[in-house]
C-alpha positions in Angstrom: -6.1 -20.0 39.5 -2.4 -19.3 40.2 -0.4 -21.7 42.3 3.4 -22.1 42.9 5.1 -25.4 42.7 8.1 -26.5 44.7 11.4 -25.2 43.4 14.7 -23.9 44.7 14.4 -20.4 46.0 17.7 -19.3 44.4 16.7 -19.9 40.8 16.6 -16.9 38.5 14.3 -18.4 35.8 11.1 -20.2 36.1 8.5 -21.9 34.0 4.8 -21.1 33.5 2.5 -24.1 32.9 -1.2 -24.0 32.3 -4.4 -25.2 30.8 -6.9 -23.1 28.8 -10.5 -24.0 28.5 -13.8 -22.4 27.3 -16.1 -20.8 29.8 -19.3 -21.9 28.1 -18.4 -25.6 27.6 -15.4 -26.2 29.9 -13.7 -28.0 27.1 -9.9 -27.5 26.5 -9.0 -25.1 23.7 -6.3 -26.1 21.2 -3.9 -23.8 19.4 -4.5 -20.9 21.9 -1.7 -18.3 21.6 0.2 -17.7 24.9 2.5 -14.7 24.4 5.0 -12.9 26.6 4.9 -9.3 25.3 8.1 -8.1 27.0 10.1 -10.9 25.5 8.3 -11.2 22.2 8.0 -14.9 22.6 5.3 -17.4 23.3 3.8 -20.8 22.5 0.4 -22.4 21.7 -1.7 -24.9 23.6 -1.8 -28.6 22.7 -4.8 -30.6 21.8 -5.4 -31.1 25.5 -5.4 -27.3 26.1 -2.1 -27.3 28.0 1.0 -25.1 27.5 4.5 -24.7 28.9 6.8 -21.7 28.8 10.2 -22.5 30.3 13.2 -20.3 31.1 11.3 -17.1 31.9 13.2 -14.6 34.1 11.8 -14.1 37.5 10.1 -10.8 38.1 7.0 -9.0 36.7 5.5 -10.8 33.7 2.5 -10.2 31.4 0.9 -13.0 29.4 -1.5 -12.4 26.6 -3.8 -15.4 26.0 -5.9 -15.3 22.8 -7.8 -17.6 20.5 -9.9 -17.1 17.4 -13.5 -16.4 18.4 -12.7 -15.9 22.1 -12.1 -12.8 24.2 -8.3 -12.4 24.8 -7.1 -12.3 28.4 -4.1 -10.4 29.8 -2.6 -11.8 33.0 0.1 -9.8 34.9 1.8 -11.2 38.0 5.2 -11.5 39.6 7.0 -14.7 38.7 9.1 -16.1 41.5 9.0 -19.8 40.9 7.4 -22.4 38.6 3.7 -21.4 38.2 0.6 -23.2 37.1 -2.4 -21.4 35.6 -5.9 -22.4 34.7 -7.3 -19.9 32.3 -10.8 -19.6 31.0 -11.7 -17.7 27.8 -15.1 -16.4 27.1 -16.5 -16.4 23.5 -16.4 -13.1 21.7 -19.7 -11.3 22.3 -21.1 -7.8 22.6 -22.5 -9.0 25.9 -19.0 -8.7 27.3 -18.6 -5.5 29.4 -15.1 -4.6 28.0 -15.5 -5.5 24.4 -13.0 -3.4 22.3 -14.3 -1.7 19.2 -11.4 0.7 18.6 -7.7 0.4 17.7 -5.2 -0.1 20.6 -1.7 1.3 20.6 1.3 -1.1 21.2 3.8 -0.4 23.9 7.0 -0.3 21.8 7.2 1.8 18.6 4.3 3.4 16.8 1.9 0.7 15.9 -1.8 0.0 16.4 -3.6 -3.3 16.8 -7.2 -3.7 15.6 -9.0 -6.8 16.9 -11.9 -8.8 15.5 -14.6 -7.0 17.6 -13.4 -3.6 16.2 -13.3 -4.9 12.7 -16.9 -6.2 12.9 -18.2 -3.0 14.4 -16.7 -1.0 11.5 -18.8 -3.1 9.1 -16.0 -2.9 6.5 -16.2 -3.9 2.8 -12.4 -4.2 2.5 -9.2 -3.7 4.4 -9.1 0.0 3.7 -12.3 0.6 5.8 -10.6 -1.1 8.8 -7.6 1.3 8.6 -9.8 4.4 9.3 -9.4 3.6 13.0 -5.8 4.7 12.9 -4.8 8.2 14.3 -4.8 10.8 11.5 -6.8 8.7 9.0 -10.1 10.2 7.8 -13.3 8.3 7.7 -14.5 7.3 4.2 -17.7 5.8 2.9 -17.3 2.0 2.4 -17.5 1.9 -1.3 -15.5 -0.2 -3.9 -15.9 2.1 -6.9 -12.1 2.4 -7.5 -8.7 1.0 -6.5 -8.0 1.6 -2.9 -4.6 2.6 -1.3 -3.4 3.6 2.1 -1.2 6.5 2.9 0.5 6.3 6.3 1.6 9.6 7.8 1.2 11.5 4.6 -1.3 14.3 3.7 -3.3 14.1 0.5 -5.6 16.9 -0.7 -9.2 17.1 -1.7 -10.0 17.6 -5.4 -9.4 21.2 -6.3 -6.2 21.6 -4.3 -2.6 20.9 -5.3 -1.8 17.2 -5.3 1.5 15.4 -5.9 0.1 12.1 -7.3 3.6 10.7 -8.0 4.6 11.2 -4.4 1.4 9.5 -3.2 2.1 6.6 -5.5 5.6 6.2 -4.1 4.3 6.2 -0.5 1.6 3.7 -1.3 4.1 1.4 -3.0 6.3 1.8 0.1 3.5 0.5 2.4 3.9 -3.3 2.8 0.7 -5.4 3.1 1.7 -8.6 4.9 -0.9 -11.4 4.9 -0.4 -14.2 7.3 3.4 -13.5 7.5 4.0 -13.2 3.7 3.9 -9.9 1.7 1.3 -9.2 -0.9 3.6 -8.2 -3.7 2.6 -5.7 -6.4 6.1 -5.3 -7.7 5.6 -7.2 -11.0 2.4 -5.4 -12.0 2.6 -4.0 -15.5 -1.0 -3.2 -16.2 -0.1 0.2 -17.7 -0.8 2.2 -20.9 1.5 4.7 -22.5 0.2 8.2 -21.6 -0.3 10.6 -24.6 1.9 13.6 -24.2 -0.8 16.1 -23.5 -1.5 14.3 -20.2 0.8 14.5 -17.2 3.8 12.1 -16.8 2.8 9.0 -15.0 -0.9 9.4 -15.7 -3.1 6.5 -14.8 -4.7 4.4 -17.7 -8.4 4.4 -18.4 -8.8 1.0 -16.9 -8.4 0.4 -13.1 -4.8 -0.3 -12.3 -2.4 0.0 -9.3 0.8 -0.6 -11.3 3.7 1.1 -9.5 1.7 1.5 -6.4 0.7 -0.6 -3.4 -1.7 -3.6 -3.7 -5.4 -2.8 -4.2 -6.9 -3.1 -0.8 -10.3 -4.1 -2.3 -8.8 -7.5 -2.9 -8.5 -8.2 0.9 -12.1 -8.7 2.3 -12.4 -7.9 5.9 -14.8 -10.6 7.0 -12.0 -13.2 7.1 -9.6 -11.0 9.1 -8.9 -11.8 12.7 -6.5 -9.0 13.5 -4.7 -6.1 11.9 -1.5 -4.6 13.2 -0.3 -1.4 11.5 3.3 -0.3 12.0 3.7 3.4 11.3 7.0 3.8 13.2 10.3 1.9 12.9 9.5 -1.8 12.2 11.4 -4.8 13.3 14.4 -5.8 11.2 12.4 -8.8 9.9 10.3 -6.4 7.7 11.7 -5.3 4.4 10.9 -3.9 0.9 9.0 -0.9 2.5 9.6 2.7 3.2 6.3 4.0 4.7 5.2 1.3 7.1 3.6 -2.1 7.2 0.1 -3.5 7.6 0.1 -7.0 9.1 -3.1 -8.9 8.4 -3.9 -12.2 10.2 -6.8 -14.2 8.7 -9.1 -16.5 10.7 -7.5 -19.9 11.3 -9.1 -22.1 13.9 -12.3 -23.5 15.2 -15.3 -21.1 15.2 -19.0 -21.3 14.8 -20.2 -21.2 11.1 -21.5 -17.8 10.3 -23.3 -16.0 7.4 -23.2 -12.2 6.8 -25.2 -10.0 4.6 -24.1 -6.4 4.1 -26.0 -3.8 2.1 -25.5 -0.1 1.4 -26.6 2.1 -1.6 -23.6 1.1 -3.7 -22.8 -2.4 -2.5 -24.2 -5.8 -1.8 -22.0 -8.3 0.0 -22.5 -11.8 1.3 -19.9 -13.8 3.2 -19.7 -17.1 5.0 -17.1 -18.9 7.1 -16.6 -21.4 9.8 -14.0 -23.8 11.3 -14.1 -27.1 13.1 -11.8 -29.6 14.8 -11.1 -32.7 12.9 -11.0 -36.2 14.5 -8.0 -37.2 16.5 -4.9 -35.1 16.0 -5.8 -34.0 12.5 -6.0 -30.4 13.6 -8.5 -27.7 12.7 -10.0 -27.0 9.3 -11.6 -23.6 8.5 -13.1 -22.1 5.4 -14.4 -18.7 4.3 -15.9 -17.2 1.1 -17.1 -13.8 0.0 -19.0 -12.4 -2.9 -19.4 -8.7 -3.4 -20.9 -6.5 -6.2 -20.5 -2.7 -6.1 -20.8 0.4 -8.2 -19.4 3.8 -7.9 -22.6 5.5 -8.9 -26.1 4.0 -8.6 -27.1 5.9 -11.7 -24.6 4.0 -13.7 -25.2 0.3 -12.9 -23.1 -0.7 -16.0 -20.0 0.5 -14.2 -19.6 -2.3 -11.7 -17.0 -4.0 -9.5 -17.4 -7.7 -8.7 -15.3 -9.7 -6.2 -15.3 -13.4 -5.3 -12.9 -14.6 -2.7 -12.3 -17.9 -0.8 -9.8 -19.4 1.6 -9.3 -22.9 3.1 -7.0 -23.2 6.1 -5.7 -26.2 8.0 -3.9 -25.9 11.3 -2.4 -28.8 13.3 0.2 -29.8 15.7 2.6 -32.7 14.8 4.3 -35.2 16.9 3.6 -36.9 20.3 4.8 -33.8 22.1 3.3 -31.5 19.6 6.5 -29.5 19.2 5.9 -28.7 15.6 2.9 -26.6 14.6 1.9 -25.6 11.1 -0.9 -23.6 9.4 -1.4 -24.0 5.7 -3.9 -22.0 3.6 -5.1 -22.0 0.0 -6.9 -18.9 -1.1 -7.7 -16.7 -4.0 -10.0 -14.2 -5.6 -11.6 -13.2 -8.9 -12.3 -9.6 -9.5 -13.8 -7.6 -12.4 -13.8 -3.9 -12.6 -15.7 -2.7 -15.6 -16.6 0.6 -17.3 -18.9 1.0 -20.3 -20.7 3.8 -22.1 -22.8 4.1 -25.2 -22.5 7.9 -25.3 -21.3 9.1 -28.7 -19.4 12.1 -27.3 -17.1 9.9 -25.1 -13.9 8.6 -26.6 -13.3 5.7 -24.2 -16.3 3.3 -24.8 -15.1 0.5 -22.5 -12.5 -0.1 -19.9 -12.3 -3.4 -18.0 -9.8 -4.9 -15.5 -10.1 -8.6 -14.6 -7.8 -10.3 -12.1 -7.6 -13.9 -11.0 -5.2 -14.9 -8.2 -4.3 -18.1 -6.4 -2.2 -18.1 -3.2 -0.6 -20.9 -1.2 0.8 -20.1 2.2 2.3 -22.3 4.9 3.9 -21.2 8.1 4.9 -23.0 11.2 7.1 -23.2 14.3 9.3 -25.9 15.8 10.1 -25.6 19.5 11.4 -28.5 21.6 10.0 -28.9 25.0 11.6 -26.6 27.7 13.8 -25.1 25.0 14.5 -21.4 24.7 15.0 -21.8 21.0 12.2 -21.7 18.4 12.5 -22.1 14.6 9.9 -20.2 12.5 9.3 -20.5 8.8 7.0 -19.0 6.2 6.6 -20.1 2.6 4.2 -18.5 0.1 3.6 -18.8 -3.7 1.1 -16.6 -5.6 0.1 -16.7 -9.2 -1.9 -13.9 -10.7 -3.5 -13.4 -14.1 -4.4 -9.7 -14.9 -6.3 -8.8 -18.0 -7.1 -5.2 -18.9 -9.0 -3.9 -21.9 -9.7 -0.5 -23.3 -11.9 0.3 -26.3 -11.6 3.8 -27.6 -13.0 5.8 -30.5 -10.1 7.7 -32.1 -10.8 10.6 -34.4 -7.9 12.5 -35.9 -6.5 14.0 -39.0 -5.2 11.8 -41.7 -2.0 10.3 -40.5 0.6 7.8 -41.6 1.5 4.6 -39.7 4.5 2.3 -39.7 5.1 -1.2 -38.4 8.8 -0.6 -37.9 10.3 -1.9 -34.6 13.9 -0.8 -35.1 15.8 2.2 -36.3 15.0 2.3 -40.0 13.6 4.3 -42.9 10.8 2.5 -44.8 7.7 2.9 -46.9 4.7 3.3 -44.5 1.0 3.5 -45.2 -1.9 5.9 -44.4 -4.1 5.0 -41.4 -7.7 5.7 -40.9 -8.8 9.0 -39.5 -11.7 7.5 -37.6 -11.5 4.0 -36.1 -12.1 1.9 -33.0 -8.9 1.2 -31.1 -8.8 -2.0 -29.0 -6.0 -2.4 -26.5 -5.5 -5.5 -24.3 -2.9 -5.7 -21.5 -2.3 -9.2 -20.1 0.1 -9.9 -17.2 0.9 -13.3 -15.8 2.7 -12.8 -12.5 4.4 -15.1 -10.1 5.4 -14.1 -6.6 7.5 -16.4 -4.4 8.4 -15.8 -0.8 10.3 -17.6 1.9 11.5 -16.8 5.4 13.5 -18.8 8.0 14.0 -17.3 11.4 15.5 -18.6 14.6 14.4 -17.1 17.9 16.3 -17.4 21.2 15.4 -16.4 24.7 18.3 -15.9 27.1 19.3 -14.2 30.2 22.7 -12.6 31.0 22.8 -11.4 34.5 19.8 -9.0 34.9 19.3 -8.7 31.2 16.7 -10.6 29.3 17.3 -11.2 25.6 15.1 -12.1 22.7 17.4 -12.7 19.7 16.2 -13.1 16.1 18.4 -14.3 13.3 16.8 -14.8 10.0 16.9 -14.8 6.2 14.3 -13.8 3.6 13.9 -14.4 -0.1 11.5 -12.9 -2.6 11.0 -13.5 -6.3 8.7 -11.4 -8.6 8.2 -12.3 -12.2 5.8 -11.3 -15.1 5.7 -13.5 -18.2 2.4 -12.3 -19.7 1.5 -11.7 -23.3 1.7 -7.9 -22.5 0.2 -5.0 -24.4 -1.6 -6.1 -27.6 -3.3 -4.0 -30.3 -3.6 -3.6 -34.1 -0.6 -1.5 -35.0 -2.7 0.1 -37.8 -5.3 1.1 -35.3 -3.1 2.1 -32.4 -4.3 3.7 -29.1 -4.5 7.5 -29.1 -1.1 9.1 -29.7 0.2 12.5 -30.8 3.3 14.6 -31.5 4.8 11.8 -33.6 5.2 9.5 -30.6 4.4 6.1 -31.9 3.4 2.9 -30.2 3.9 -0.8 -30.7 2.7 -4.0 -29.1 4.9 -5.3 -26.3 5.3 -8.8 -24.8 6.3 -9.4 -21.3 7.8 -12.7 -22.1 11.5 -12.7 -21.4 11.5 -10.0 -18.7 14.0 -11.0 -16.0 12.6 -11.9 -12.6 13.5 -9.7 -9.7 15.0 -11.5 -6.8 15.7 -10.2 -3.4 17.7 -11.8 -0.6 17.9 -10.3 2.9 19.6 -11.3 6.2 18.8 -9.8 9.5 19.7 -9.9 13.2 17.9 -8.3 16.0 18.1 -8.4 19.8 15.4 -7.1 22.2 17.0 -6.5 25.6 15.0 -5.8 28.8 17.0 -4.4 31.8 15.2 -4.1 35.1 15.8 -0.8 36.9 14.2 -1.5 40.3 10.5 -1.2 39.8 11.0 0.0 36.2 12.7 -1.3 33.1 14.6 -0.3 30.0 13.8 -2.0 26.7 16.1 -1.8 23.7 15.3 -3.4 20.4 18.2 -3.1 18.0 18.5 -4.7 14.6 20.4 -4.7 11.4 19.1 -5.7 8.0 21.1 -6.6 4.9 19.1 -6.2 1.7 20.5 -7.5 -1.6 18.3 -6.6 -4.5 18.9 -8.6 -7.7 21.7 -10.7 -6.1 24.6 -11.8 -8.3 26.1 -13.5 -5.3 25.2 -13.5 -1.6 26.9 -10.2 -1.0 26.3 -8.1 -4.1 23.5 -7.4 -6.6 22.7 -6.0 -10.0 21.9 -2.6 -8.5 25.2 -2.1 -6.8 26.3 -3.1 -3.3 24.0 -4.3 -0.5 22.0 -1.9 1.5 22.5 -1.9 5.3 19.4 -0.9 7.3 20.0 -0.3 11.0 16.9 0.0 13.2 16.5 0.9 16.9 13.5 1.2 19.2 13.9 2.1 22.9 11.6 2.5 25.8 12.2 3.4 29.5 9.9 3.8 32.4 10.2 7.3 33.8 7.5 7.1 36.5 5.0 4.4 37.4 2.7 4.3 34.4 4.7 6.8 32.4 7.0 5.5 29.6 9.3 7.3 27.1 10.2 5.8 23.8 12.2 6.6 20.7 13.0 5.0 17.4 15.4 5.4 14.4 15.6 3.3 11.3 16.6 3.0 7.7 14.2 1.3 5.2 14.5 0.3 1.6 12.1 -0.5 -1.3 13.0 -2.3 -4.5 11.9 -0.7 -7.9 8.6 -1.9 -9.3 8.5 -3.4 -12.8 6.8 -0.4 -14.5 9.9 1.6 -13.6 12.4 -1.3 -13.9 11.2 -2.4 -17.4 9.6 0.7 -18.9 10.0 -0.6 -22.5 10.8 1.1 -25.7 9.6 4.4 -27.0 9.1 4.9 -30.8 9.4 8.2 -32.6 8.0 8.1 -36.1 9.1 11.0 -38.4 7.7 11.6 -41.9 10.4 12.0 -44.6 8.0 12.2 -47.5 4.2 12.3 -47.8 2.1 12.3 -51.0 -1.6 11.6 -50.6 -3.1 11.4 -54.1 -6.8 10.8 -55.0 -5.7 7.6 -56.7 -4.6 5.2 -54.0 -2.1 3.6 -56.4 -0.2 7.0 -56.6 0.1 7.5 -52.8 3.4 7.3 -51.0 4.6 8.0 -47.5 8.1 7.3 -46.2 8.9 7.3 -42.5 12.0 7.1 -40.3 11.6 5.4 -36.9 13.9 6.1 -34.0 13.7 3.6 -31.1 14.5 5.0 -27.7 15.2 2.8 -24.7 13.6 4.4 -21.6 15.5 2.0 -19.3 17.7 3.7 -16.7 21.3 2.7 -16.0 21.5 3.6 -12.4 18.7 1.8 -10.7 18.9 1.5 -7.0 16.5 0.8 -4.1 14.5 3.7 -2.7 15.7 4.6 0.8 13.9 6.2 3.8 14.8 7.3 7.3 12.4 7.3 10.2 12.9 9.2 13.5 10.4 9.4 16.3 10.0 10.1 20.0 7.0 9.6 22.2 5.4 9.2 25.6 3.0 6.6 26.8 0.9 7.1 30.0 -1.1 4.2 31.5 -1.6 4.4 35.2 -1.7 1.0 36.9 -4.7 2.1 39.0 -6.9 3.2 36.1 -7.8 2.4 32.5 -6.7 5.8 31.2 -4.3 5.6 28.3 -2.4 8.3 26.4 0.1 7.9 23.6 1.7 10.8 21.9 4.4 10.6 19.2 6.4 13.2 17.2 8.1 12.0 14.1 10.1 12.9 10.9 10.2 10.6 7.9 12.3 11.3 4.8 12.2 9.3 1.5 14.9 10.0 -1.1 15.4 8.7 -4.6 11.8 7.6 -5.0 10.7 6.6 -8.5 8.9 9.1 -10.7 8.2 9.6 -14.4 9.9 12.5 -16.0 9.4 14.0 -19.5 12.5 14.2 -21.6 13.4 16.0 -24.9 15.8 14.7 -27.5 16.7 16.3 -30.8 16.5 13.9 -33.8 17.5 14.5 -37.4 14.9 13.9 -40.1 15.8 13.8 -43.8 13.3 15.6 -46.0 12.9 13.8 -49.3 11.5 15.0 -52.6 10.1 13.4 -55.6 12.2 13.1 -58.7 9.5 11.7 -61.0 5.7 11.4 -60.5 4.6 8.8 -63.0 0.8 8.5 -63.4 -0.8 5.5 -61.8 2.3 4.8 -59.7 3.9 6.2 -56.5 6.4 9.0 -57.0 10.1 8.1 -57.5 12.2 9.8 -54.9 15.4 11.6 -55.4 18.1 9.6 -53.5 19.6 12.8 -52.1 17.6 14.5 -49.3 16.4 18.0 -50.0 17.5 19.0 -46.5 18.0 17.7 -43.0 15.7 19.1 -40.3 15.7 18.6 -36.6 12.8 17.3 -34.6 12.7 17.6 -30.8 11.1 14.4 -29.5 9.4 14.3 -26.1 9.1 11.0 -24.2 8.6 9.8 -20.7 11.1 7.7 -18.7 11.7 6.7 -15.1 13.8 8.8 -12.7 14.9 8.4 -9.1 14.2 12.0 -8.3 11.3 12.1 -5.8 11.9 13.6 -2.4 9.2 13.2 0.3 9.3 14.4 3.9 6.6 14.3 6.5 6.8 15.7 10.0 4.0 15.4 12.5 2.5 14.5 15.8 0.1 11.7 16.5 -1.8 11.1 19.7 -4.4 8.7 21.2 -6.2 9.3 24.5 -8.5 6.6 25.9 -10.7 6.7 29.0 -12.4 4.0 31.0 -16.2 4.0 31.1 -17.4 7.2 32.7 -19.3 6.7 36.0 -23.1 6.3 35.6 -23.0 6.9 31.9 -21.2 3.7 30.9 -19.5 5.6 28.1 -15.8 5.4 27.2 -14.0 8.0 25.1 -11.2 7.7 22.6 -9.7 10.9 21.1 -7.1 10.4 18.4 -5.6 12.7 15.9 -2.6 13.9 14.0 -0.9 17.0 12.7 0.9 16.2 9.5 3.0 18.4 7.1 4.2 16.8 3.9 6.7 18.3 1.5 7.4 16.6 -1.8 9.5 17.7 -4.8 11.0 16.4 -8.0 14.8 17.0 -7.7 15.6 16.5 -11.4 16.2 19.1 -14.0 13.1 19.9 -16.0 13.2 20.3 -19.8 10.4 22.5 -21.2 8.7 19.7 -23.1 5.5 21.9 -23.5 7.5 24.3 -25.7 8.3 21.4 -28.0 4.8 19.8 -28.0 2.7 22.9 -28.5 4.9 25.1 -30.6 4.2 25.7 -34.3 7.9 25.7 -35.2 10.9 23.7 -34.1 12.9 25.7 -31.6 16.6 26.3 -31.9 17.0 25.4 -28.3 14.9 24.0 -25.4 15.4 25.5 -22.0 16.1 23.4 -18.9 15.0 24.5 -15.4 16.4 23.6 -12.0 14.0 21.1 -10.5 10.4 20.3 -10.9 7.4 21.2 -8.9 7.5 21.3 -5.1 4.4 20.6 -3.1 3.5 21.4 0.6 0.4 20.1 2.2 -0.6 20.2 5.9 -3.6 18.9 7.9 -4.6 18.7 11.6 -7.5 16.4 12.3 -9.0 14.7 15.3 -11.5 11.8 15.7 -13.5 11.7 18.9 -15.2 8.3 19.4 -17.8 7.9 22.1 -18.4 4.2 22.8 -21.6 3.2 24.7 -21.6 -0.5 25.8 -24.9 -2.1 26.8 -23.7 -5.6 27.7 -27.0 -6.6 29.3 -28.7 -6.3 25.9 -25.6 -7.2 23.8 -25.4 -3.8 22.1 -22.6 -1.3 21.3 -23.2 2.2 20.0 -20.3 4.4 18.7 -20.5 8.0 17.8 -17.8 9.6 15.7 -17.0 13.3 15.7 -14.3 13.9 13.1 -12.9 17.4 12.8 -10.4 18.6 10.2 -9.3 21.7 12.0 -7.3 23.0 9.1 -6.1 21.8 5.8 -3.5 23.8 3.8 -1.9 23.2 0.4 0.6 25.1 -1.7 2.6 24.7 -4.8 5.9 26.3 -3.9 7.1 29.1 -6.3 9.5 28.1 -9.0 12.1 30.3 -10.8 11.4 31.5 -14.3 15.1 31.5 -15.1 16.7 28.5 -16.9 19.7 26.7 -15.7 20.7 25.9 -19.2 19.4 24.7 -22.6 19.6 21.8 -25.1 20.5 22.8 -28.6 19.7 21.1 -31.9 22.9 19.0 -31.6 21.6 17.5 -28.4 24.2 19.3 -26.2 23.3 20.7 -22.9 24.7 24.3 -22.4 24.7 25.5 -18.8 24.0 29.1 -18.1 25.6 31.2 -15.3 23.6 33.7 -13.1 24.4 36.6 -15.4 23.6 34.6 -18.6 20.2 33.6 -17.1 19.0 37.2 -17.0 20.8 38.3 -20.2 18.5 39.9 -22.8 19.6 37.4 -25.5 18.3 34.6 -23.3 14.9 36.2 -22.5 13.1 33.8 -24.8 14.3 30.9 -22.5 12.5 32.2 -19.5 9.2 30.6 -18.6 6.0 32.3 -17.5 5.2 31.4 -14.0 1.5 30.9 -13.0 1.2 32.1 -9.4 -2.4 30.8 -9.0 -1.3 27.8 -6.9 1.8 29.3 -5.2 -0.2 31.1 -2.6 -1.1 29.0 0.5 -4.7 28.0 0.5 -6.1 27.2 4.0 -9.4 25.6 4.2 -11.8 26.2 7.1 -12.7 23.7 9.7 -14.8 20.7 8.7 -16.9 18.4 10.8 -18.2 14.9 10.1 -20.7 13.2 12.4 -21.2 9.4 12.1 -23.1 6.7 14.1 -22.6 2.9 14.3 -24.8 0.5 16.2 -24.2 -3.2 16.7 -26.8 -5.5 18.3 -26.3 -9.1 19.1 -29.2 -11.5 19.8 -29.1 -14.5 22.1 -29.7 -16.9 19.3 -26.3 -16.1 17.8 -27.5 -13.6 15.3 -26.9 -9.9 15.1 -27.8 -6.7 13.3 -25.6 -3.7 12.7 -26.3 -0.3 11.2 -24.2 2.8 10.4 -24.8 6.3 9.1 -21.9 8.5 7.9 -22.3 12.2 7.9 -25.6 12.0 9.7 -26.6 15.7 9.3 -25.5 15.6 5.6 -23.2 18.5 6.1 -21.4 19.2 2.8 -20.5 22.9 2.9 -19.6 24.5 -0.4 -16.1 25.9 -0.5 -15.0 28.7 -2.9 -11.3 28.5 -3.9 -9.7 32.0 -3.7 -7.3 30.9 -6.4 -9.8 29.9 -9.1 -13.2 31.0 -7.8 -14.5 27.5 -8.3 -17.0 25.9 -6.0 -16.6 22.4 -4.6 -18.3 20.3 -2.0 -16.4 19.1 1.0 -17.1 16.1 3.2 -18.3 12.7 2.5 -21.9 12.5 1.2 -24.6 11.2 3.5 -24.2 7.4 3.5 -25.7 4.5 5.4 -25.7 0.8 5.4 -26.8 -2.3 7.4 -25.5 -5.8 8.1 -27.1 -8.9 9.4 -25.3 -12.0 10.5 -26.2 -15.4 12.0 -23.9 -17.9 13.7 -25.0 -21.5 13.6 
């Protein structure tokens, strides 16, 4: 019911008052969100179900009214005077004729919103499964066999094609996961192992780890998620420490019927429970949820298993007689165990485990005086994590000497075992603190309507764990005289970040149309020494702009431009020391008393001196079409995103002198007595890995989403989404030929250096056609997915065989001019170029057909089923580069879910 009250006709602003109640019981609903989309502001209902929004400009207005467990309503009308509403919300149910089971695009910027009904219909095991509803994302089987990441607007490749894993890690780290207003930080994660030098730089350890990447999405169970918003375009100035985008997750907080869910598929068993109820009087609402999941990557290997136990307790309430202060506080956490074991005698890694325990406290709230256009919003969060990783490995090698030296020195060492069991444990103890204080104002200046934000943000990440521990006489696998030592994380400085931001969203009416401008400026200070400068140089200014204008009724154009920054993660910020152990003298006698080995240890600090935040630029332009007379929707966006100075791991070479000693006397029964004067001084080229700010990543593409209303007679609606993406990534640093050092039989006189590392190009065009059949009379929804990868192309761009210079035995870099690079005397510096991967490889079209069915019974229970790749189409592809066969497409996979609401 909408009814005007008596006011002066000449007023330019009005108030909206109302009451919200449930359709099934008629009872008032507390803490219902009442949101004005065009102004980005809103309020919540009181314990009596009432609300009031004052100072709203007269003219067209749209209210979104939503509550946990109820179907949201959108009311659009023309505001001329103070207006009173009575709104009824229906409980969420598949019996509703317009239940939404797909993602919906937002009107400003490139972002998608995924509601509770869509989440339940996907039957997800984790947050990653929910994100497959985004345009351009490919459907994957809901398994938990390995760490899960999300790449927004970036192409990855299937196994067998070229793949830039370091660029993928940088983009995953640049995607912010924000849970209930506070980011899930992975910055302090140091669960790493030193890669042996015959593996690629930045190689992942044997145990499960996401150090230097984004958070593991397996740790966010989907059954407690109320809504997910994914910002792929230019985010608001309030969002920082990101380069690729943001995933905003809102958990369930409010009164809802207790429910129990059981989910099964061939690799996973999951049970979850949750519920919320109103407390007596004005004590608010208390809700709780829990989840237990066990999963394996391969049913033939039950000993390789992932286990997850999560829980959350949330309390929401309004404070004061006028209920002007509202707060929500939650305590949650999880325990996970990701284990690998084998008894095979021919496998070196016998066991690799990763355990993680986390406890998270989050409180957020708003204070808004009655009839005030000002609102104060705060968020506080504290998280403590204990990560424990373990690797047990059988090491078999030639007889080798070991030393316990931890500084530059020459000392008597000892001979190690040629066959032993290495046990490595990595223990991290992380603390993440976060706080935000933001003021929001609504104002009008003439015809303009403003929503002004002014806020400050603070983050702290620390890791004070015991670190990497092992027996130095039985070290993890190593080679090429690169040693290893235990390392403690105690004493590592915490990383602090302070940010200030201001933003104004302006709406200008243009007759029957309007122009919307959202402009903001963010000031990021990473490692602050004072409010205006930090340890990594001066502050970073990040301007952002989103604009939208109505071209025709139902047709809107939009554009966006923004700068984004990301702080370095601890594995790059604190890489630790590298040890090079060189043998000066070695005499291995039959009699142990006569043995002697002398070693010189060189300690190299891999820490950089020019750390700075990673920076990215986003540019996009798009069109939205939504006729007022129909439910057709079309959104199409073209974009370009460029990230520079992203962190990577580069392999360096450094010449080191080594004194060759000789025995002066070899007395029987005693170690040799050495001549104090070296026989000669040799040079050894050491290879070691260190961080570098040299990654360049650029993606251009087009995204689109087309939605139709239910087709006449069929009752079927259609959503067609897709994306064309082209990603180029390259390492812009100079590349020393470390392989020549590591694999050569003699020490070279000089080591060539080449201009730049590998450059990758990947491209993909994919579409997802979803056919949604709603049967509200029987409480059933059926969704069919036809996913098509029309083409996928990858290429390793050609590199020059000519060196840009070389490093001599004195450690000097000698540049070479164009004529010198091709001179005969420098022919030995040229590198052979393998053209196997430099030719573009374009894969043929690939189809994936999937089916999902959700059925709700009247008693409050339900049953759901899905089958991915229903025809089990997995065509074999023969690579023209290598002649190797590989299977494409997800394997046939199915699962079921049963739930009951009490």
